[in-house]
Each structure stands twice: as C-alpha cells, then as structure tokens.
C-alpha positions as CSV (number, residue, x, y, z in Angstrom):
1,M,-3.2,5.5,-32.8
2,N,-1.9,7.5,-35.8
3,I,-0.4,4.8,-38.0
4,K,0.8,5.8,-41.5
5,K,3.9,3.8,-42.3
6,V,4.7,0.2,-41.3
7,I,7.3,-2.5,-41.8
8,I,6.1,-6.1,-42.1
9,T,8.5,-9.0,-41.6
10,G,7.5,-12.2,-43.4
11,G,5.2,-10.2,-45.7
12,F,5.2,-12.8,-48.4
13,G,3.7,-15.5,-46.1
14,F,0.0,-16.4,-46.1
15,I,-1.1,-14.0,-43.4
16,G,1.4,-11.3,-44.4
17,K,0.1,-11.1,-48.0
18,A,-3.5,-10.8,-46.8
19,L,-2.5,-8.1,-44.3
20,I,-0.7,-6.1,-47.0
21,R,-3.6,-6.2,-49.4
22,K,-5.9,-4.8,-46.8
23,M,-3.4,-2.2,-45.6
24,I,-2.9,-0.9,-49.2
25,Q,-6.7,-0.4,-49.3
26,N,-6.4,1.7,-46.1
27,N,-3.7,3.8,-47.8
28,L,-0.9,2.7,-45.5
29,K,2.7,3.0,-46.6
30,I,4.3,-0.5,-46.4
31,I,7.9,-1.8,-46.4
32,I,8.5,-5.5,-46.4
33,I,11.5,-7.2,-44.8
34,E,11.9,-10.7,-46.4
35,H,14.6,-13.4,-46.6
36,P,16.9,-13.1,-49.6
37,N,15.7,-16.5,-50.9
38,T,12.0,-15.7,-50.8
39,T,10.3,-15.3,-54.2
40,V,8.2,-12.2,-54.8
41,P,4.6,-13.2,-55.2
42,K,2.6,-11.9,-58.2
43,G,1.1,-8.5,-57.4
44,F,3.7,-7.5,-54.9
45,E,6.4,-6.3,-57.3
46,N,5.8,-2.6,-56.6
47,I,5.9,-2.7,-52.8
48,E,9.1,-1.5,-51.2
49,L,11.2,-4.6,-50.3
50,V,14.3,-5.0,-48.2
51,R,16.1,-8.3,-48.3
52,C,17.5,-9.3,-45.0
53,D,18.0,-12.5,-43.0
54,I,16.7,-11.4,-39.6
55,T,18.7,-14.1,-37.8
56,K,21.9,-12.4,-38.8
57,T,22.5,-9.6,-36.3
58,D,25.1,-7.9,-38.3
59,E,22.8,-7.7,-41.3
60,I,19.8,-6.2,-39.5
61,K,22.0,-3.7,-37.7
62,K,22.8,-2.1,-41.1
63,L,19.1,-1.4,-41.7
64,S,18.2,2.2,-41.1
65,F,14.7,3.8,-41.4
66,K,13.0,7.0,-40.4
67,N,9.4,7.8,-39.5
68,I,8.2,4.2,-39.2
69,D,5.1,4.0,-37.0
70,A,5.0,0.2,-36.4
71,V,6.5,-3.1,-37.1
72,L,4.3,-6.2,-37.7
73,H,6.5,-9.1,-37.0
74,L,5.3,-12.3,-38.8
75,A,8.5,-13.9,-40.0
76,A,8.8,-17.3,-38.3
77,Q,9.1,-21.0,-38.6
78,S,5.4,-21.8,-37.9
79,S,4.9,-25.6,-37.9
80,G,4.7,-27.5,-34.7
81,P,5.4,-30.9,-36.2
82,R,8.4,-29.5,-38.1
83,S,9.8,-28.0,-34.9
84,F,10.1,-31.5,-33.4
85,H,12.3,-32.7,-36.3
86,I,14.2,-29.4,-37.0
87,P,14.3,-27.5,-33.7
88,Y,17.2,-25.3,-34.7
89,D,14.9,-23.3,-37.1
90,D,12.6,-22.3,-34.2
91,I,15.5,-21.3,-31.9
92,N,17.2,-19.4,-34.7
93,L,14.4,-17.8,-36.6
94,N,11.8,-17.4,-34.0
95,I,13.8,-16.4,-30.9
96,I,17.0,-14.9,-32.3
97,G,15.0,-13.3,-35.2
98,T,12.5,-11.7,-32.8
99,L,15.3,-10.4,-30.5
100,N,16.9,-8.8,-33.5
101,I,13.6,-7.2,-34.6
102,I,13.2,-5.8,-31.1
103,E,16.8,-4.3,-31.3
104,F,15.9,-3.0,-34.8
105,C,12.9,-1.2,-33.4
106,I,15.0,0.3,-30.5
107,N,17.8,1.4,-32.9
108,N,15.3,3.0,-35.4
109,S,13.1,4.7,-32.7
110,I,10.1,2.5,-33.7
111,K,7.8,2.5,-30.7
112,R,5.1,0.0,-31.8
113,L,5.6,-3.8,-32.4
114,L,2.9,-6.4,-33.1
115,F,4.0,-10.0,-32.8
116,A,2.5,-13.1,-34.4
117,S,2.0,-15.6,-31.6
118,T,0.0,-18.8,-31.4
119,F,-2.7,-20.6,-29.4
120,A,-0.1,-23.4,-29.0
121,V,1.5,-21.5,-26.1
122,Y,-1.4,-22.7,-23.9
123,G,-0.7,-26.4,-24.3
124,D,-3.2,-28.9,-23.2
125,N,-5.3,-27.9,-20.2
126,D,-8.1,-30.0,-18.7
127,E,-10.3,-27.0,-18.6
128,S,-9.6,-26.0,-22.3
129,I,-11.2,-29.2,-23.5
130,Y,-14.6,-28.0,-22.2
131,T,-14.5,-24.2,-22.0
132,P,-12.9,-21.5,-24.1
133,I,-9.5,-20.4,-22.9
134,N,-8.7,-16.7,-22.1
135,E,-5.4,-14.8,-22.1
136,Q,-5.1,-15.1,-18.3
137,K,-4.7,-18.9,-18.5
138,S,-1.3,-20.2,-17.6
139,C,0.7,-21.4,-20.5
140,N,2.2,-24.9,-20.8
141,P,3.7,-25.1,-24.3
142,K,4.4,-28.7,-25.5
143,S,6.2,-28.2,-28.8
144,I,9.5,-26.5,-29.6
145,Y,7.5,-24.1,-31.8
146,A,5.1,-23.2,-29.0
147,N,8.0,-22.8,-26.6
148,S,9.8,-20.5,-29.0
149,K,6.7,-18.3,-29.4
150,Y,6.1,-18.1,-25.6
151,F,9.8,-17.2,-25.1
152,C,9.3,-14.3,-27.6
153,E,6.2,-13.1,-25.8
154,N,8.3,-12.9,-22.6
155,L,11.1,-11.0,-24.6
156,L,8.5,-8.4,-25.4
157,K,7.2,-8.1,-21.9
158,N,10.6,-8.3,-20.1
159,Y,13.0,-6.7,-22.6
160,A,11.2,-4.6,-25.2
161,E,8.7,-3.0,-22.9
162,P,11.3,-1.6,-20.4
163,K,13.2,-0.3,-23.5
164,G,10.1,1.8,-24.5
165,I,8.5,-0.5,-27.1
166,Y,4.7,-0.7,-27.1
167,W,3.9,-4.3,-28.0
168,N,1.0,-6.6,-28.6
169,S,1.1,-10.4,-29.0
170,L,-1.7,-11.9,-31.1
171,R,-2.2,-15.5,-30.3
172,M,-3.7,-16.8,-33.5
173,F,-5.7,-19.9,-33.5
174,N,-6.0,-22.1,-36.7
175,V,-6.0,-19.7,-39.7
176,F,-7.4,-20.8,-43.0
177,G,-8.5,-19.3,-46.3
178,P,-7.6,-18.5,-49.9
179,G,-3.9,-18.1,-50.5
180,Q,-2.9,-20.7,-48.0
181,D,-0.3,-23.3,-49.2
182,I,-2.5,-26.4,-49.0
183,T,0.4,-28.6,-50.2
184,K,2.1,-28.3,-46.8
185,T,1.5,-31.5,-44.9
186,D,2.6,-30.2,-41.5
187,Q,0.8,-26.9,-41.1
188,G,-2.8,-25.7,-41.5
189,V,-5.2,-28.5,-40.7
190,V,-8.0,-27.1,-43.0
191,G,-5.6,-26.9,-45.9
192,I,-4.2,-30.3,-45.2
193,F,-7.6,-32.0,-45.3
194,L,-8.8,-30.0,-48.2
195,N,-5.8,-30.9,-50.3
196,M,-6.3,-34.6,-49.6
197,L,-10.0,-34.5,-50.5
198,L,-9.3,-32.6,-53.7
199,K,-7.0,-35.4,-54.7
200,S,-9.1,-38.4,-53.5
201,K,-11.8,-39.5,-51.1
202,T,-9.1,-40.6,-48.5
203,V,-8.0,-38.5,-45.6
204,H,-5.1,-39.5,-43.3
205,V,-5.4,-38.0,-39.8
206,K,-2.4,-37.9,-37.5
207,G,-3.9,-38.5,-34.0
208,S,-7.5,-38.9,-32.9
209,L,-10.5,-37.6,-34.8
210,D,-11.7,-36.2,-31.5
211,R,-8.9,-33.6,-31.5
212,F,-10.3,-30.1,-32.1
213,R,-9.3,-26.6,-33.1
214,D,-10.7,-23.1,-33.3
215,L,-10.7,-22.3,-37.0
216,I,-10.6,-18.6,-38.0
217,F,-10.9,-17.3,-41.6
218,I,-8.0,-15.2,-42.9
219,E,-10.2,-12.1,-43.5
220,D,-11.2,-12.1,-39.8
221,V,-7.5,-12.5,-38.8
222,V,-6.6,-9.4,-40.9
223,D,-9.4,-7.5,-39.3
224,A,-8.2,-8.4,-35.8
225,W,-4.6,-7.3,-36.6
226,L,-5.7,-3.9,-37.9
227,K,-8.0,-3.3,-35.0
228,V,-5.3,-4.0,-32.5
229,L,-2.8,-1.9,-34.6
230,F,-5.0,1.2,-34.6
231,S,-6.1,0.8,-31.0
232,N,-4.3,2.1,-27.9
233,K,-4.5,-1.2,-26.1
234,I,-0.7,-1.6,-25.8
235,N,1.5,-4.1,-23.9
236,Q,-1.3,-6.8,-24.0
237,V,-1.9,-10.3,-25.4
238,F,-5.0,-11.0,-27.5
239,N,-6.5,-14.3,-28.6
240,V,-7.4,-14.2,-32.3
241,G,-10.0,-16.9,-32.9
242,T,-13.8,-17.4,-33.2
243,G,-14.7,-19.0,-29.9
244,T,-16.1,-22.0,-31.8
245,K,-14.8,-25.6,-31.2
246,T,-14.5,-27.9,-34.3
247,N,-13.2,-31.4,-34.0
248,F,-11.4,-33.1,-36.9
249,R,-14.2,-35.4,-37.7
250,E,-16.7,-32.5,-38.1
251,L,-14.1,-30.6,-40.2
252,I,-13.4,-33.4,-42.6
253,F,-17.1,-34.1,-43.2
254,T,-17.8,-30.4,-43.6
255,I,-15.1,-30.1,-46.3
256,A,-16.3,-33.4,-48.0
257,N,-19.9,-32.1,-48.0
258,S,-18.7,-28.8,-49.6
259,L,-16.9,-30.8,-52.3
260,K,-20.0,-33.1,-52.8
261,I,-18.1,-36.1,-51.5
262,S,-20.6,-38.3,-49.6
263,D,-18.4,-41.0,-48.1
264,P,-14.8,-39.9,-47.4
265,N,-12.4,-42.7,-46.3
266,V,-10.9,-41.5,-43.0
267,I,-7.7,-43.2,-41.7
268,E,-6.4,-42.4,-38.2
269,E,-2.6,-42.6,-37.8
270,E,-0.1,-42.1,-35.0
271,G,0.1,-38.5,-33.8
272,T,3.1,-36.2,-33.7
273,P,4.8,-35.6,-30.3
274,G,3.9,-32.2,-28.9
275,D,0.6,-31.9,-30.8
276,L,-2.4,-30.8,-28.8
277,K,-5.7,-32.4,-28.2
278,G,-7.1,-29.0,-28.6
279,C,-8.3,-25.6,-27.2
280,F,-10.6,-22.9,-28.4
281,A,-10.5,-19.2,-27.8
282,D,-12.3,-16.9,-25.4
283,I,-12.2,-13.7,-27.6
284,S,-14.1,-11.4,-25.2
285,K,-11.0,-9.3,-24.6
286,L,-10.5,-8.7,-28.3
287,K,-14.2,-7.9,-28.7
288,N,-14.3,-5.6,-25.7
289,L,-11.0,-3.7,-26.2
290,A,-10.6,-3.7,-30.0
291,N,-14.3,-4.0,-31.1
292,F,-13.6,-7.2,-33.0
293,E,-16.3,-9.6,-34.2
294,P,-15.7,-12.5,-36.6
295,N,-17.7,-12.4,-39.8
296,Y,-17.0,-15.9,-41.1
297,D,-18.1,-19.2,-39.7
298,L,-16.5,-22.5,-40.9
299,K,-18.9,-23.2,-43.8
300,K,-18.8,-19.6,-45.2
301,G,-15.0,-19.5,-45.0
302,L,-14.7,-23.0,-46.6
303,N,-16.9,-22.0,-49.5
304,E,-14.6,-19.0,-50.2
305,M,-11.5,-21.2,-49.9
306,I,-12.8,-24.0,-52.1
307,K,-13.9,-21.5,-54.7
308,F,-10.3,-20.2,-54.8
309,Y,-8.7,-23.6,-55.3
310,L,-11.2,-24.9,-57.8
C-alpha cells in the first residue's frame, strides 16, 4: 500500500515512540494525537502534535485532516491488573476512545486503521498451555482490559469495516526493550523483574513461577507493525510474538544471569484476578502474509535492554 502520511494515537507511549523513530527513518510524515496532560518526550519536540482527549466525542469531532493514509491507534489503558481495580479507564479510554477514533477516520475519509490489541483476548485455553495459539482460536478474555480490547476488535469488524474502513488488529504478546517504563509494577513482566533485580537480589512474583509468556523485543514489534501497514492484508487479525514459550522462573534467572547475579531470592505471592497462566503465539500467519521474522531472542533482547538501563 502507498502510505506517506499517518496519524498515531498514543505516540508518546513505549511502542508509539519506537514506531515513530522507525517511521521517521522511512521518511513518513507523522502526526501525533496525545492527551493534553502527556509530557512531550525528549527528541519528539519537532513532530506535529495535536492535543486531544479521545474519550471526549465533542473534542475529536473538531479535528479535521486531509490526505491522511492511515491511523495507528495505540492510545489505551494497557494493564490487566490495573483494569481489575479501575475498570472505568478501560471502558472509557479503550472502548469509547476506539469508537471515537473509528468515527474520526470515517469523518476524515481515512481508509486504513491499525489497532493495538493483545494476546490477553485469548484467555486461558487448555491447548494454549502446550501448543502455540493461532488467530482462529476462540477468545475467552478474563480481565476487564482483555474484554475491552476484544470488544474493540469486534467494533472494527462489525462497525468500521461496513463503513469502508480497512482495519488490522495486532494482538501483541509481551513486549519488552529499551525505553520501557520499568518502574511500573503492573505492566511489562520483563521490566518488572529487571527493575527488582537492578535494586536487589529479591524478586516478588505474583502467581506461580510456572506461568509463562511469549516475550517479543520492541524492534521486532515495530517491524511487524510496519510490515502489516505496508501490506494489502486488510481486515485481518495478526499475532505479534515470537512463538517461544518462556516461564517466569526461566525469565528471572536469565535476567539475573545477565546482571551477574548468581542466587536471586524469588518469592511467590498471591496472583491477580484475571491474570493468565499463559499462552504463546503461532506467528505463521504474520510470517506468510507479511513476511515477518523475529530477529531477537530473549537473551539478545535482554542484553540490549540492560545496556540501556545501566
């Protein structure tokens, strides 16, 4: 597809910033839509910025653009545990915000919309514990966060598509890498454990050490987004992961080893309602239709991440 000018919502987030840096290298014109209270990160001062609370329908109706080729919609509340305690944010920002972005695309004749979804929409499946999960698998979201994302996927399919929007949902597995806010205690399992081990030898784990995730490095995530954006594989869902299963025990000891910590003290605590035992991605669809191949394994990605924070 011929893509020259794009709008990114939530462009000052972890994934948004990484995407923007890569898109600038590819000579794409970028406009960022961000919340009025969000601070402009260093290095992003010269990118066109529009301040708007996307949950406020009247505000977003006032925005008018011409010749926009695509919207990459990343703005969201993105923590499963947080959604259990503050569900209003997920209903308001994730669902109402996404509906408003769809309407914004319709009103501004923007035909292409990429949506940041999550592996959490699958929920726990007996099969997913043993085999990678593909996009055809039925979804059984357990958290408010996962439910809000799945609802948005259905908005794209059942509302945006009949209105002429060409959409893609990218179900991202656990993203990690330089630039992640590792001080957050309820989002980003790699960052959470890394931050604990940078401070001491003790790691507190919510839930069982046998829980597992598919951990994908930020540069691979950016590559997947751009390959889908420039493809003609519209109105489809894609898993964005590595296809590799890593349990929490292995992750903690891999981080510790990279930090030259030989005997981390690991403490298991009560888990959070709605958190998953785990699932990992079948990425054959992304490979076959968008020519994607991950370039980073866990150790290589961790080394880049640790180098950044040290």
